[in-house]
VMD Tcl script that draws the C-alpha trace (Angstrom):
set ca {
  {158.46 60.25 193.34}
  {154.83 59.83 194.21}
  {152.46 61.13 191.55}
  {155.00 60.80 188.73}
  {153.13 59.44 185.68}
  {156.30 58.17 184.01}
  {157.28 56.17 187.08}
  {153.74 54.81 187.45}
  {153.79 53.63 183.81}
  {157.19 51.98 184.27}
  {156.04 50.23 187.41}
  {153.03 48.81 185.57}
  {154.61 47.89 182.23}
  {158.40 47.59 182.65}
  {161.04 46.46 185.05}
  {161.53 48.66 188.10}
  {164.73 50.76 187.98}
  {167.45 49.83 190.45}
  {167.36 53.21 192.21}
  {163.75 52.65 193.28}
  {164.73 49.45 195.09}
  {167.69 51.16 196.75}
  {165.52 54.09 197.83}
  {162.87 51.76 199.24}
  {165.51 49.80 201.19}
  {167.01 52.99 202.62}
  {163.61 54.25 203.71}
  {162.83 50.93 205.39}
  {166.19 50.99 207.20}
  {165.58 54.57 208.38}
  {162.13 53.65 209.66}
  {163.56 50.61 211.42}
  {166.23 52.77 213.11}
  {163.56 55.21 214.26}
  {161.53 52.35 215.74}
  {164.60 50.91 217.49}
  {165.87 54.23 218.90}
  {163.63 54.33 222.02}
  {164.49 50.71 222.83}
  {168.21 51.45 222.49}
  {167.93 54.52 224.73}
  {166.15 52.48 227.39}
  {168.84 49.80 227.22}
  {171.60 52.39 227.59}
  {169.73 54.46 230.14}
  {169.89 57.85 228.41}
  {167.07 60.27 227.86}
  {166.18 61.64 224.42}
  {166.73 65.21 225.68}
  {170.40 64.64 226.50}
  {172.70 66.57 224.15}
  {174.48 64.29 221.70}
  {177.29 66.71 220.85}
  {179.04 69.53 222.61}
  {178.23 73.06 221.58}
  {181.07 75.10 220.15}
  {179.99 78.25 221.93}
  {180.61 80.43 218.86}
  {178.86 80.79 215.59}
  {181.96 80.86 213.42}
  {184.54 78.14 213.39}
  {188.16 79.06 214.13}
  {190.59 79.57 211.27}
  {192.34 76.54 209.93}
  {195.95 75.97 211.00}
  {197.33 76.62 207.52}
  {195.92 80.15 207.26}
  {198.78 81.88 209.11}
  {201.69 80.12 207.33}
  {200.05 80.76 203.96}
  {199.68 84.45 204.79}
  {203.31 84.64 205.97}
  {204.57 83.00 202.77}
  {202.46 85.38 200.69}
  {203.84 88.39 202.56}
  {207.44 87.22 202.06}
  {206.87 86.65 198.35}
  {205.28 90.08 197.95}
  {208.18 91.71 199.81}
  {210.74 89.82 197.67}
  {208.93 90.88 194.49}
  {208.93 94.55 195.50}
  {212.63 94.39 196.45}
  {213.56 92.71 193.16}
  {211.65 95.39 191.25}
  {213.42 98.18 193.17}
  {216.83 96.57 192.65}
  {216.12 96.08 188.96}
  {215.22 99.75 188.51}
  {218.42 100.79 190.31}
  {220.58 98.50 188.19}
  {219.12 99.63 184.87}
  {219.36 103.33 185.74}
  {223.13 103.01 186.05}
  {224.78 102.49 182.71}
  {227.26 99.65 182.72}
  {230.09 99.73 180.19}
  {229.83 96.61 178.09}
}
mol new
graphics top color blue
foreach p $ca { graphics top sphere $p radius 0.5 }
foreach p [lrange $ca 0 end-1] q [lrange $ca 1 end] { graphics top cylinder $p $q radius 0.2 }
display resetview
């Protein structure tokens, strides 16, 4: 928020908002982690060029496990709906004596 005149006025004349303190602390922690990273790598014995995660080998992720059962249930419901509609037409075309 550098260059914000409202924030500059608040810093000079009022109490500092809580989020500014939290943001400052997070930035300091991030800087501290960056400074400690080379020392931690040396202690472990890894190089910074080593891959940290395995590549998936594909751009798109595979389908979730629930995709096929959901499609099967949808197909069964659609088939049952069409059969009920056909049966209903057949029943109402025949006149039942009441």
